[in-house]
C-alpha positions as semicolon CSV with decimal commas, in nm:
position;residue;x (nm);y (nm);z (nm)
1;M;1,800;0,062;-4,766
2;R;1,709;-0,154;-4,463
3;L;1,784;-0,494;-4,617
4;P;1,985;-0,798;-4,499
5;F;2,262;-0,693;-4,740
6;Q;2,329;-0,385;-4,944
7;P;2,379;-0,337;-5,318
8;P;2,570;-0,400;-5,524
9;I;2,628;-0,777;-5,520
10;E;2,750;-0,998;-5,799
11;P;2,486;-1,223;-5,954
12;M;2,533;-1,599;-5,965
13;L;2,665;-1,702;-6,308
14;A;2,625;-1,998;-6,543
15;K;2,861;-2,228;-6,732
16;A;2,775;-2,327;-7,089
17;A;2,692;-2,687;-7,180
18;D;2,579;-2,870;-7,494
19;S;2,282;-3,046;-7,331
20;L;2,058;-3,035;-7,027
21;P;2,206;-3,212;-6,724
22;E;2,080;-3,564;-6,655
23;G;1,948;-3,705;-6,328
24;D;1,733;-3,573;-6,047
25;G;1,777;-3,262;-5,838
26;W;1,761;-2,997;-6,109
27;L;1,536;-2,695;-6,155
28;F;1,500;-2,578;-6,515
29;E;1,400;-2,229;-6,634
30;P;1,381;-2,063;-6,977
31;K;1,686;-1,848;-7,050
32;W;1,559;-1,497;-7,109
33;D;1,735;-1,284;-7,370
34;G;1,761;-0,963;-7,171
35;F;1,969;-0,764;-6,926
36;R;2,046;-0,951;-6,605
37;A;1,910;-0,739;-6,322
38;L;1,894;-0,763;-5,943
39;V;1,614;-0,560;-5,785
40;F;1,645;-0,418;-5,434
41;R;1,329;-0,280;-5,275
42;D;1,277;-0,112;-4,939
43;G;0,937;0,054;-4,928
44;D;0,919;0,332;-5,185
45;E;1,287;0,297;-5,268
46;T;1,389;0,062;-5,549
47;L;1,722;-0,005;-5,718
48;I;1,776;-0,206;-6,035
49;Q;2,136;-0,332;-6,046
50;S;2,300;-0,461;-6,364
51;R;2,523;-0,763;-6,395
52;D;2,826;-0,533;-6,392
53;L;2,714;-0,381;-6,057
54;K;2,585;-0,054;-6,202
55;P;2,237;0,100;-6,159
56;L;1,998;0,053;-6,448
57;D;1,709;0,264;-6,315
58;R;1,771;0,568;-6,536
59;Y;1,750;0,352;-6,848
60;F;1,421;0,185;-6,749
61;P;1,220;0,451;-6,563
62;E;0,891;0,279;-6,647
63;L;0,970;-0,016;-6,416
64;A;0,987;0,165;-6,082
65;A;0,612;0,191;-6,021
66;P;0,525;-0,165;-6,136
67;L;0,803;-0,310;-5,918
68;R;0,663;-0,129;-5,614
69;A;0,313;-0,252;-5,700
70;S;0,406;-0,619;-5,746
71;L;0,701;-0,695;-5,516
72;P;0,709;-0,745;-5,139
73;E;0,770;-0,433;-4,931
74;R;1,130;-0,530;-4,855
75;C;1,309;-0,781;-5,077
76;V;1,595;-0,858;-5,317
77;L;1,524;-1,045;-5,642
78;D;1,734;-1,175;-5,930
79;G;1,592;-1,170;-6,280
80;E;1,601;-1,015;-6,624
81;V;1,486;-0,690;-6,781
82;V;1,340;-0,774;-7,122
83;I;1,153;-0,597;-7,400
84;A;0,888;-0,789;-7,592
85;G;0,853;-0,694;-7,957
86;E;0,616;-0,806;-8,230
87;H;0,819;-1,119;-8,300
88;G;0,940;-1,208;-7,951
89;L;1,203;-1,063;-7,722
90;A;1,394;-0,770;-7,873
91;F;1,746;-0,745;-7,734
92;E;1,834;-0,466;-7,975
93;A;1,563;-0,252;-7,816
94;L;1,739;-0,295;-7,482
95;L;2,067;-0,175;-7,631
96;L;1,898;0,144;-7,754
97;R;1,813;0,231;-7,394
98;I;2,178;0,273;-7,295
99;H;2,175;0,634;-7,406
100;P;2,300;0,948;-7,228
101;A;1,997;1,162;-7,318
102;E;1,716;1,127;-7,063
103;S;1,461;1,258;-7,314
104;R;1,544;0,979;-7,558
105;V;1,529;0,713;-7,285
106;R;1,185;0,832;-7,178
107;M;1,063;0,839;-7,537
108;L;1,178;0,479;-7,587
109;A;1,022;0,380;-7,254
110;E;0,686;0,490;-7,391
111;Q;0,735;0,335;-7,735
112;T;0,887;0,001;-7,625
113;P;0,822;-0,047;-7,253
114;A;1,033;-0,301;-7,065
115;S;0,925;-0,586;-6,838
116;Y;1,091;-0,753;-6,543
117;V;1,102;-1,133;-6,511
118;A;1,179;-1,255;-6,158
119;C;1,388;-1,574;-6,136
120;D;1,511;-1,594;-5,776
121;L;1,445;-1,453;-5,429
122;L;1,760;-1,355;-5,239
123;A;1,615;-1,168;-4,941
124;L;1,275;-1,109;-4,783
125;D;1,219;-0,861;-4,502
126;D;1,513;-0,917;-4,262
127;E;1,595;-1,267;-4,391
128;D;1,899;-1,336;-4,612
129;L;1,798;-1,631;-4,832
130;R;2,121;-1,680;-5,023
131;E;2,217;-1,987;-4,815
132;V;1,866;-2,135;-4,844
133;P;1,846;-2,424;-5,100
134;Q;1,726;-2,328;-5,448
135;G;1,413;-2,542;-5,422
136;E;1,296;-2,359;-5,112
137;R;1,388;-2,020;-5,259
138;R;1,172;-2,104;-5,562
139;A;0,876;-2,193;-5,342
140;R;0,916;-1,867;-5,149
141;L;0,944;-1,673;-5,476
142;E;0,621;-1,826;-5,608
143;A;0,444;-1,733;-5,285
144;V;0,546;-1,366;-5,289
145;M;0,491;-1,327;-5,665
146;G;0,137;-1,463;-5,662
147;G;-0,010;-1,114;-5,702
148;A;0,241;-0,984;-5,958
149;R;0,092;-0,799;-6,253
150;P;0,247;-0,715;-6,593
151;P;0,501;-0,584;-6,668
152;V;0,638;-0,780;-6,370
153;H;0,639;-1,156;-6,423
154;L;0,751;-1,481;-6,259
155;T;0,965;-1,703;-6,480
156;P;0,831;-2,055;-6,548
157;A;1,026;-2,335;-6,380
158;T;1,010;-2,714;-6,378
159;T;1,193;-3,019;-6,243
160;D;1,083;-3,220;-6,550
161;R;1,377;-3,251;-6,788
162;R;1,148;-3,352;-7,077
163;L;0,943;-3,036;-7,036
164;A;1,261;-2,829;-7,020
165;A;1,378;-2,991;-7,346
166;D;1,042;-2,900;-7,498
167;W;1,089;-2,540;-7,383
168;F;1,432;-2,536;-7,544
169;D;1,277;-2,611;-7,885
170;R;0,939;-2,440;-7,849
171;F;1,044;-2,108;-7,696
172;E;1,318;-2,034;-7,949
173;G;1,073;-1,869;-8,184
174;A;0,974;-1,629;-7,908
175;G;1,329;-1,503;-7,872
176;L;1,432;-1,699;-7,564
177;D;1,783;-1,831;-7,617
178;G;1,794;-2,156;-7,421
179;V;1,741;-2,312;-7,080
180;I;1,904;-2,255;-6,740
181;A;1,952;-2,543;-6,494
182;K;2,003;-2,493;-6,121
183;R;2,067;-2,748;-5,847
184;L;1,762;-2,772;-5,619
185;D;1,989;-2,811;-5,317
186;G;2,223;-2,530;-5,420
187;A;2,279;-2,201;-5,239
188;Y;2,295;-1,869;-5,424
189;L;2,665;-1,811;-5,490
190;P;2,741;-1,454;-5,607
191;G;3,002;-1,441;-5,882
192;K;3,029;-1,822;-5,908
193;R;2,938;-2,023;-6,217
194;A;2,704;-2,250;-6,023
195;M;2,430;-2,276;-6,288
196;V;2,426;-2,450;-6,626
197;K;2,309;-2,279;-6,944
198;V;2,221;-2,454;-7,268
199;K;2,187;-2,209;-7,555
200;H;2,074;-2,246;-7,913
201;Q;2,420;-2,155;-8,027
202;R;2,755;-2,173;-7,853
203;T;2,859;-1,819;-7,769
204;A;3,121;-1,645;-7,558
205;D;3,157;-1,295;-7,418
206;C;3,499;-1,156;-7,511
207;V;3,695;-0,837;-7,453
208;V;3,772;-0,635;-7,765
209;A;4,134;-0,530;-7,716
210;G;4,234;-0,428;-8,067
211;F;4,155;-0,443;-8,437
212;R;4,315;-0,497;-8,774
213;W;4,264;-0,273;-9,073
214;H;4,093;-0,404;-9,383
215;K;4,328;-0,525;-9,657
216;N;4,260;-0,197;-9,841
217;G;4,494;-0,031;-9,594
218;P;4,503;0,176;-9,274
219;G;4,242;0,443;-9,227
220;T;3,984;0,279;-9,453
221;H;3,773;0,010;-9,293
222;V;3,801;-0,221;-8,994
223;G;3,896;-0,571;-9,104
224;S;3,855;-0,768;-8,781
225;L;3,828;-0,725;-8,406
226;L;4,083;-0,892;-8,177
227;L;3,925;-1,088;-7,894
228;G;4,055;-1,164;-7,546
229;L;3,964;-1,382;-7,248
230;F;4,102;-1,361;-6,895
231;D;4,249;-1,666;-6,724
232;A;4,219;-1,744;-6,353
233;D;4,526;-1,528;-6,282
234;G;4,379;-1,221;-6,450
235;Q;4,596;-1,237;-6,764
236;L;4,421;-1,141;-7,088
237;H;4,488;-1,395;-7,365
238;H;4,441;-1,329;-7,734
239;V;4,188;-1,596;-7,835
240;G;4,097;-1,510;-8,192
241;I;3,911;-1,263;-8,412
242;T;3,567;-1,178;-8,538
243;S;3,532;-1,034;-8,887
244;S;3,174;-1,106;-8,997
245;F;3,079;-0,749;-9,090
246;S;2,919;-0,589;-9,393
247;W;3,112;-0,324;-9,584
248;D;2,905;-0,041;-9,437
249;R;2,942;-0,185;-9,086
250;R;3,321;-0,195;-9,127
251;A;3,319;0,178;-9,205
252;A;3,094;0,253;-8,908
253;L;3,320;0,054;-8,675
254;F;3,611;0,280;-8,766
255;E;3,421;0,577;-8,618
256;E;3,270;0,377;-8,332
257;L;3,605;0,250;-8,206
258;A;3,792;0,578;-8,247
259;P;3,753;0,690;-7,881
260;L;3,901;0,360;-7,760
261;R;4,220;0,423;-7,959
262;E;4,315;0,721;-7,741
263;N;4,599;0,630;-7,503
264;A;4,524;0,266;-7,576
265;L;4,878;0,142;-7,512
266;E;4,892;0,283;-7,159
267;G;4,860;-0,025;-6,941
268;H;4,744;-0,239;-7,233
269;P;4,785;-0,612;-7,150
270;W;4,937;-0,674;-7,495
271;R;5,168;-0,373;-7,496
272;E;5,482;-0,581;-7,539
273;W;5,332;-0,741;-7,848
274;A;5,242;-0,403;-7,992
275;E;5,602;-0,288;-7,949
276;W;5,753;-0,613;-8,075
277;A;5,925;-0,613;-8,411
278;V;5,708;-0,866;-8,591
279;V;5,937;-1,136;-8,721
280;G;5,742;-1,454;-8,656
281;T;5,422;-1,603;-8,524
282;A;5,508;-1,615;-8,154
283;D;5,705;-1,446;-7,883
284;A;5,982;-1,613;-7,686
285;S;5,734;-1,805;-7,470
286;G;5,564;-1,956;-7,772
287;T;5,248;-1,751;-7,725
288;R;5,076;-1,649;-8,046
289;M;5,079;-1,272;-8,084
290;P;4,787;-1,076;-8,231
291;G;5,027;-0,884;-8,455
292;A;5,216;-1,183;-8,585
293;V;5,267;-1,279;-8,948
294;S;5,016;-1,541;-9,056
295;R;5,150;-1,895;-9,021
296;W;4,959;-1,993;-9,337
297;N;5,052;-1,697;-9,556
298;R;5,391;-1,547;-9,475
299;G;5,313;-1,246;-9,689
300;K;4,993;-1,156;-9,508
301;D;5,034;-0,861;-9,273
302;L;4,845;-0,912;-8,948
303;S;4,965;-0,593;-8,778
304;W;4,708;-0,451;-8,540
305;E;4,588;-0,139;-8,363
306;P;4,540;-0,154;-7,985
307;L;4,215;-0,048;-7,819
308;R;4,147;0,020;-7,453
309;A;4,005;-0,311;-7,332
310;E;3,670;-0,169;-7,221
311;R;3,411;-0,315;-7,458
312;V;3,254;-0,661;-7,451
313;V;3,125;-0,847;-7,754
314;E;2,930;-1,172;-7,778
315;V;3,053;-1,403;-8,053
316;A;2,944;-1,743;-8,179
317;Y;3,216;-2,008;-8,212
318;D;3,255;-2,375;-8,291
319;H;3,513;-2,488;-8,034
320;L;3,848;-2,415;-7,875
321;Q;4,181;-2,549;-7,990
322;G;4,409;-2,516;-7,691
323;D;4,341;-2,170;-7,551
324;R;4,214;-2,013;-7,875
325;F;3,908;-2,035;-8,097
326;R;3,990;-2,279;-8,375
327;H;3,820;-2,069;-8,646
328;A;3,715;-1,710;-8,681
329;T;3,407;-1,634;-8,475
330;T;3,079;-1,473;-8,581
331;F;2,980;-1,139;-8,433
332;V;2,650;-1,166;-8,243
333;R;2,612;-0,836;-8,059
334;W;2,776;-0,586;-7,828
335;R;2,721;-0,649;-7,455
336;P;2,729;-0,311;-7,275
337;D;2,571;-0,483;-6,973
338;K;2,882;-0,693;-6,905
339;R;3,221;-0,605;-6,759
340;P;3,545;-0,685;-6,943
341;E;3,685;-0,860;-6,634
342;D;3,394;-1,107;-6,647
343;C;3,510;-1,234;-6,987
344;R;3,695;-1,540;-6,856
345;Y;3,773;-1,889;-6,977
346;D;3,551;-2,037;-6,708
347;Q;3,239;-1,934;-6,904
348;L;3,331;-2,191;-7,170
349;E;3,261;-2,561;-7,159
350;E;3,576;-2,659;-7,349
351;T;3,847;-2,573;-7,098
352;A;4,022;-2,910;-7,068
353;A;4,280;-2,842;-7,339
354;F;4,358;-2,500;-7,196
355;E;4,400;-2,640;-6,845
356;L;4,634;-2,907;-6,986
357;A;4,838;-2,637;-7,158
358;K;4,877;-2,453;-6,828
359;I;5,030;-2,764;-6,670
360;F;5,247;-2,901;-6,953
361;G;5,305;-2,589;-7,159
362;P;5,164;-2,459;-7,490
363;A;5,304;-2,749;-7,689
364;S;5,055;-2,991;-7,531
365;A;4,747;-2,799;-7,648
């Protein structure tokens, strides 16, 4: 491709917040509930890149022709692939597309066609726009998207905080899950959490690194999934569990997770814990182990089975206590569009206690 930069590139990321930022200098957009996607186009050649730097084209073959019809001849855009259902955006329909059989993907493309929503313009012709302020990039995006036709769309945007707050309430019924805020004077910073996202529920993307059996015993049903988040040094911390599954779902998870159990301990970040003789609630450093005996019920066995840390799950939570979720989280959905290494503490708004613990030790959290 003859573009100012070549794929793949990391998309700019967002940090969660409880409310829309105050003051001037912000651009607000609806937060689309879809797959983050960067589109590279050079003439007849197009590439749809996922958030985790992989091509998405084979999963959404119906988008190639509309993108060529609506986008500039040579450009790079940031946006979202979404599927609109009868009752709003249908994220589950997106998940069904991640399927190895081309025939099934094409069948679903006809039954539930996807759309692309453009949110940012990163390059146009020979010009790299990533250092151009967001406000100017938005104006350029509006200019080049003036002739776009469905299923290619331009996301709404406003500098009016009151309108953005109205969107936050009004668009929820359509399946949009919040509002994104960007600094008007900000550059596009790949891989950096330079945006703010306000969602209808507080969620986090976590690595699934193990599970516990149901109390009925090993080999029956999955009781809970063990969740991890990476710190700035690349260490995976055990942050809690999610266990909000129906009885049938627990049985299905046993089969679904089986491939991840193979050779799971090889290079596992919690290998020492798995091999530890469980005699307490923490190792020598004071770090809570996923296989430890419950501090509240000394007779409760919390032994666990390791999984290769390859799958990402989105969970809803209330808040952090130190470097862990205070209560059990609620399973929201699997996120096959996200990489395990992107599941870091810096996605969360409540990092102060964890940062304090890094300086003064676990006892201060």
